[in-house]
C-alpha positions as CSV (number, residue, x, y, z in Angstrom):
1,M,37.9,42.7,27.9
2,S,40.1,45.1,26.0
3,T,38.9,46.3,22.6
4,K,42.5,46.6,21.4
5,R,43.8,44.0,18.9
6,D,46.5,41.6,19.9
7,Y,49.9,43.1,19.2
8,Y,51.3,40.0,17.6
9,E,48.3,39.8,15.3
10,I,48.7,43.4,14.3
11,L,52.3,42.8,13.2
12,G,51.5,39.4,11.8
13,V,54.2,37.6,13.8
14,K,54.2,34.6,16.1
15,K,54.6,34.9,19.9
16,S,57.9,33.3,19.6
17,A,59.1,35.8,17.0
18,S,62.7,37.2,17.5
19,L,63.4,40.9,17.7
20,D,64.8,40.9,14.2
21,E,61.5,39.3,12.9
22,I,59.5,41.9,14.8
23,K,61.6,44.8,13.3
24,K,61.2,43.3,9.8
25,A,57.5,43.0,10.1
26,Y,57.1,46.5,11.4
27,R,59.4,47.9,8.7
28,E,57.2,46.3,6.0
29,L,54.0,47.5,7.5
30,A,55.3,51.0,8.1
31,L,56.2,51.3,4.5
32,Q,52.8,49.8,3.4
33,H,50.7,52.1,5.6
34,H,52.8,55.3,5.5
35,P,50.3,58.2,5.1
36,D,52.4,59.8,2.3
37,R,51.8,56.7,0.1
38,V,48.0,56.6,0.1
39,P,45.4,58.9,-1.5
40,H,44.3,61.9,0.4
41,E,40.9,60.5,1.3
42,Q,42.6,57.5,2.9
43,K,45.2,59.5,4.9
44,K,43.2,59.5,8.2
45,E,42.7,55.7,8.1
46,A,46.4,55.2,7.3
47,E,47.4,57.4,10.2
48,E,45.3,55.4,12.6
49,K,46.8,52.2,11.2
50,F,50.3,53.6,11.5
51,K,49.7,54.4,15.2
52,E,48.4,50.9,15.8
53,I,51.4,49.1,14.3
54,S,53.8,51.5,15.9
55,E,52.4,50.9,19.4
56,A,52.6,47.2,18.8
57,Y,56.2,47.5,17.7
58,A,57.1,49.8,20.7
59,V,55.8,47.1,23.1
60,L,57.1,44.0,21.5
61,S,60.5,45.4,20.7
62,D,61.1,46.2,24.4
63,A,61.9,43.1,26.4
64,Q,60.4,44.4,29.6
65,K,57.2,45.6,28.1
66,R,56.9,42.5,26.0
67,A,57.2,40.2,29.0
68,L,54.5,42.2,30.8
69,Y,52.2,42.0,27.8
70,D,52.8,38.3,27.4
71,Q,51.7,37.8,31.1
72,Y,48.9,40.2,31.5
73,G,47.8,41.4,28.0
74,H,46.8,44.9,27.3
75,A,45.6,45.5,30.9
76,G,49.2,45.0,32.1
77,I,50.6,47.6,29.7
78,D,47.7,50.2,30.1
79,Q,47.8,50.1,33.9
80,R,51.6,50.4,34.2
81,Y,52.4,52.8,31.3
82,A,51.0,56.1,30.1
83,Q,50.9,56.3,26.3
84,E,54.0,58.3,26.1
85,D,55.9,55.8,28.2
86,I,54.9,53.0,25.8
87,F,57.0,54.6,23.1
88,K,60.0,55.5,25.3
89,G,63.0,53.3,24.6
90,A,61.7,51.9,21.3
91,D,64.3,52.0,18.5
92,F,62.6,53.7,15.5
93,S,65.7,55.2,14.1
94,S,66.6,52.4,11.7
95,I,63.0,52.2,10.5
96,F,63.0,56.0,9.7
97,Q,66.3,55.7,7.8
98,D,64.8,52.9,5.6
99,L,61.7,55.0,4.9
100,G,63.8,58.0,4.0
101,D,65.4,55.9,1.3
102,F,61.9,55.9,-0.3
103,G,61.5,59.6,-0.1
104,L,59.2,59.4,2.9
105,G,60.1,62.1,5.4
106,G,60.2,61.8,9.1
107,G,58.1,64.9,9.6
108,V,54.9,62.8,9.2
109,F,55.7,60.9,12.4
110,D,55.9,64.0,14.5
111,E,52.6,65.1,13.1
112,I,50.8,61.8,13.7
113,F,52.2,61.1,17.1
114,S,52.1,64.6,18.6
115,D,48.6,63.7,19.7
116,L,50.2,60.9,21.8
117,G,52.7,63.3,23.4
118,F,55.6,61.7,21.7
119,D,58.2,63.1,19.3
120,F,60.1,60.6,17.2
121,F,63.0,63.1,16.9
122,G,63.9,62.5,20.5
123,G,61.6,64.5,22.7
124,R,58.2,65.1,24.0
125,G,55.4,66.0,21.6
126,G,52.3,67.8,22.7
127,S,51.6,71.5,22.4
128,R,54.2,73.1,20.1
129,G,54.3,75.8,17.6
130,G,51.6,77.7,19.4
131,R,49.1,75.0,18.6
132,T,46.4,74.4,21.2
133,R,45.5,70.8,21.7
134,R,43.2,68.9,23.9
135,G,45.0,66.4,26.1
136,R,45.2,62.8,25.2
137,D,42.5,60.3,26.1
138,L,43.4,57.5,28.4
139,E,42.1,53.9,28.6
140,I,42.2,51.6,31.6
141,A,40.7,48.2,32.4
142,V,38.7,47.6,35.6
143,N,38.0,44.1,36.9
144,I,34.7,43.6,38.7
145,S,32.7,40.6,40.0
146,L,29.3,39.5,38.6
147,E,27.6,40.7,41.7
148,E,29.1,44.2,41.3
149,A,28.1,44.2,37.6
150,A,24.5,43.4,38.6
151,A,24.2,45.9,41.5
152,G,26.5,48.7,40.3
153,I,29.4,50.0,42.3
154,E,31.7,52.9,42.8
155,K,35.4,52.0,42.3
156,T,38.5,54.0,43.0
157,I,41.0,53.4,40.3
158,T,44.7,54.4,40.0
159,V,45.5,56.3,36.8
160,P,49.0,57.3,35.8
161,R,49.0,60.4,33.6
162,Y,50.9,63.5,32.6
163,E,49.7,66.9,33.8
164,N,50.9,70.4,33.1
165,C,53.8,71.4,35.3
166,Q,52.6,73.5,38.2
167,T,55.8,75.5,38.3
168,C,56.0,76.7,34.7
169,G,52.3,76.3,33.8
170,G,53.1,73.9,31.0
171,S,55.4,76.2,29.1
172,G,58.6,74.3,29.9
173,A,60.5,77.5,30.6
174,K,61.8,78.6,33.9
175,P,59.5,81.2,35.4
176,G,60.8,84.7,34.4
177,S,62.8,83.4,31.4
178,K,62.0,84.0,27.7
179,K,62.1,81.8,24.6
180,I,64.3,82.6,21.6
181,T,63.6,82.1,17.9
182,C,64.9,78.8,16.6
183,P,68.1,79.5,14.6
184,Q,67.6,76.5,12.3
185,C,64.1,77.1,11.0
186,K,64.0,80.9,11.7
187,G,60.7,80.6,13.6
188,A,58.9,78.7,10.8
189,G,58.8,75.4,12.6
190,K,59.5,73.5,9.4
191,V,62.6,72.8,7.3
192,I,63.0,71.6,3.8
193,A,64.7,68.2,3.4
194,S,66.0,66.9,0.1
195,N,66.4,63.2,-0.8
196,G,67.5,62.8,-4.4
197,F,64.6,64.0,-6.6
198,F,62.3,64.7,-3.7
199,Q,61.9,67.7,-1.4
200,I,59.7,67.5,1.6
201,A,58.8,69.9,4.4
202,Q,59.6,68.3,7.8
203,T,59.0,69.4,11.3
204,C,62.1,71.2,12.5
205,P,64.2,68.7,14.5
206,R,65.8,71.4,16.6
207,C,62.7,73.1,18.0
208,R,60.3,70.3,17.1
209,G,58.0,72.5,15.2
210,E,57.5,75.2,17.8
211,G,59.6,77.8,16.0
212,S,61.1,78.9,19.3
213,M,63.4,77.4,21.9
214,I,63.6,77.5,25.6
215,Q,66.8,79.2,26.9
216,T,66.4,78.2,30.5
217,P,64.3,75.1,31.1
218,C,62.0,74.7,34.2
219,N,63.9,72.9,36.9
220,D,60.8,70.8,37.9
221,C,59.9,69.4,34.5
222,Q,63.3,69.8,32.8
223,G,61.7,71.8,30.0
224,Q,59.0,69.2,29.2
225,G,56.1,71.3,30.4
226,R,54.5,68.2,32.0
227,T,55.1,66.0,35.0
228,K,53.9,62.4,35.5
229,I,51.7,61.8,38.4
230,T,49.3,59.1,39.6
231,R,45.7,60.1,40.4
232,K,43.1,58.1,42.3
233,I,39.8,58.6,40.6
234,K,36.3,57.5,41.7
235,V,34.3,55.9,38.9
236,K,30.6,55.0,39.2
237,I,29.9,51.8,37.4
238,P,26.2,51.4,36.6
239,A,24.2,48.2,37.1
240,G,24.0,46.0,34.1
241,V,27.5,46.5,32.7
242,D,29.2,43.6,30.9
243,S,32.7,42.7,29.8
244,G,33.7,45.2,27.1
245,S,31.4,48.0,28.3
246,H,33.1,51.4,28.0
247,L,32.6,54.2,30.5
248,R,33.7,57.7,29.6
249,V,34.9,59.9,32.4
250,R,35.1,63.4,31.0
251,G,38.2,65.5,31.8
252,E,40.2,62.8,33.5
253,G,42.6,62.1,30.7
254,E,46.0,63.8,30.3
255,A,46.5,67.6,30.2
256,G,46.8,69.6,27.0
257,T,47.0,73.2,26.1
258,A,43.2,73.2,25.4
259,G,42.2,71.1,28.4
260,H,42.2,67.6,29.6
261,G,41.3,64.6,27.5
262,D,38.9,61.9,28.7
263,L,39.3,58.7,30.6
264,Y,37.8,55.5,29.1
265,V,37.1,52.7,31.6
266,I,36.9,49.3,30.0
267,I,34.9,46.8,32.1
268,E,36.0,43.2,32.6
269,V,33.6,41.0,34.5
270,R,35.2,38.0,36.2
271,P,33.8,34.5,35.5
272,H,31.5,33.3,38.3
273,A,31.7,30.0,40.0
274,V,27.9,29.4,40.0
275,F,26.4,31.5,37.2
276,Q,26.9,31.9,33.4
277,R,25.7,35.1,31.9
278,H,23.8,35.3,28.6
279,N,23.0,38.9,27.9
280,N,20.8,39.9,30.9
281,D,19.9,36.3,31.8
282,L,21.8,34.0,34.2
283,L,22.1,30.3,33.8
284,T,22.8,27.9,36.7
285,E,22.5,24.2,37.3
286,I,21.3,22.2,40.3
287,N,21.3,18.5,41.1
288,I,18.3,16.7,42.5
289,S,17.7,13.2,43.6
290,L,15.8,10.6,41.6
291,S,12.9,10.6,44.1
292,K,12.5,14.4,43.9
293,A,12.4,14.2,40.1
294,V,9.8,11.4,40.2
295,L,7.6,12.7,43.0
296,G,8.2,16.4,43.0
297,A,9.6,18.6,45.7
298,E,10.6,22.1,46.9
299,V,14.3,22.8,46.4
300,E,16.7,25.7,47.3
301,V,18.1,27.5,44.3
302,P,21.0,30.1,44.5
303,T,20.4,33.6,43.1
304,L,22.5,36.7,43.2
305,D,20.3,37.9,46.1
306,G,20.5,34.7,48.1
307,K,18.7,31.3,48.0
308,V,15.1,31.0,47.1
309,E,12.6,28.0,47.1
310,M,11.7,26.6,43.7
311,K,9.0,24.0,43.0
312,I,10.0,20.8,41.1
313,P,6.9,19.2,39.6
314,A,6.5,15.4,39.7
315,G,8.0,13.7,36.7
316,T,10.7,16.3,36.0
317,Q,13.2,15.1,33.4
318,S,16.9,15.6,33.7
319,G,18.0,18.7,31.7
320,K,14.7,20.5,32.2
321,V,15.2,24.3,32.4
322,F,13.0,26.4,34.8
323,R,12.8,30.2,34.7
324,L,12.9,32.4,37.8
325,R,11.5,35.7,36.6
326,E,13.5,38.9,37.2
327,K,16.4,37.2,39.0
328,G,18.9,38.1,36.3
329,I,21.0,41.2,35.5
330,P,19.2,44.5,35.0
331,D,19.4,46.0,31.6
332,I,21.9,48.9,31.6
333,H,19.5,51.2,29.7
334,S,16.0,50.2,30.7
335,H,17.0,48.8,34.1
336,T,14.5,45.9,33.5
337,P,16.0,42.7,35.1
338,G,16.6,39.6,33.1
339,D,15.7,36.1,34.3
340,E,17.5,33.3,36.0
341,L,17.4,29.9,34.1
342,V,17.8,26.8,36.3
343,R,18.8,23.6,34.6
344,V,17.9,20.5,36.6
345,N,20.2,17.5,36.6
346,V,18.7,14.3,38.0
347,E,21.2,12.2,40.0
348,I,20.9,8.5,39.3
349,P,22.1,6.4,42.3
350,T,25.1,4.2,41.6
351,R,24.6,2.0,44.6
352,L,21.3,0.7,46.0
353,T,20.5,-0.9,49.3
354,S,18.6,-4.2,49.1
355,E,15.4,-2.4,50.1
356,Q,15.9,0.3,47.4
357,R,16.6,-2.4,44.8
358,K,13.5,-4.3,45.7
359,L,11.4,-1.2,45.4
360,M,12.9,-0.4,42.0
361,E,12.2,-3.9,40.8
362,E,8.6,-3.6,42.1
363,F,8.3,-0.2,40.3
364,A,9.5,-1.8,37.1
365,R,7.0,-4.6,37.5
366,L,4.1,-2.3,38.3
367,S,5.0,0.0,35.3
368,A,5.1,-3.0,33.0
369,E,1.7,-4.3,34.2
370,G,0.1,-0.8,34.3
371,L,-1.1,-1.4,37.9
372,S,-1.9,1.3,40.4
373,Q,1.2,2.9,42.0
374,D,-0.4,5.1,44.6
375,S,0.8,3.1,47.6
376,F,4.2,2.5,45.9
377,T,5.0,6.2,45.7
378,D,5.0,6.5,49.4
379,K,7.4,3.5,49.7
380,I,9.9,4.8,47.1
381,K,9.8,8.3,48.6
382,K,10.7,6.9,52.0
383,A,13.4,4.6,50.5
384,F,15.3,7.3,48.6
385,K,15.1,10.1,51.2
């Protein structure tokens, strides 16, 4: 199960919301959580909130991404789009213009979202201005069975991600060419923007904060410095994982100037037809006949390792729960297995033969009179077999 919040919930809109309603909700939230409008000690929290609402808007404002999200949830988006692709195509321009009317500069967006590899001024973010940055972490959901969760398994997963261009080494420039100083910011990477009474330093929109510009872009990456590829990565899933478990695979995220980020694998365990999981214990139900409940018997019970024999004592009541020790799921830390809990349901016959009815009537009479039933048990056992 994904740990991300529902996009509609984040923006506070209904699933049936129109595009205009989504834009309005995002505009209000963007103004409310803009990092320039909160105290310094709350800036980091505001930045994270701003990223969250912007990602929700980027998906829900795009018809194709929204349809994919409505059908498959976060797993559909995460497995199809890298983080940079989520923001591509989203219209933020009108939102930024509105924020600018409040003296809130667009430079903050470039700073916040550069970690995501996206630049709101029309290009790729990432490593600019000589800054070294570790690559972005990735998150992907993996669906496994209950049996695989109990035993552990190695899975090969497909991960779309951006890596440094092999031709230019991530610089974005054609090999052998040189960069020039940005003529707009004169190499500073920042420009001063004025809005009425306010002046604010913004990331230079021309060089996007780098201070220099590529004269001749690399032919393979078109000056982006990165290319999108799909990797197949083997992941060892330990025994005992449950839905919501996070596995961290170091160095398998996207590339950055200071190395790769990490890959976070979110486990989703499919519902089982026979067992319900409660922490490390398993719960299952079996049906037994009335005669077995009254007289006792040996019955077959399913476990994850195959069927086993379980003793049903005479006089077992419907709903009685028996415990099979260490037939559950191993603890992911201690590896100690849980138990299997077996709930017994006694089947009451809806139709009786004449012989069975006579025996039941005799049983009722003997029970009422308190007479010996030793010989009767053999008869009823034979009748209800």
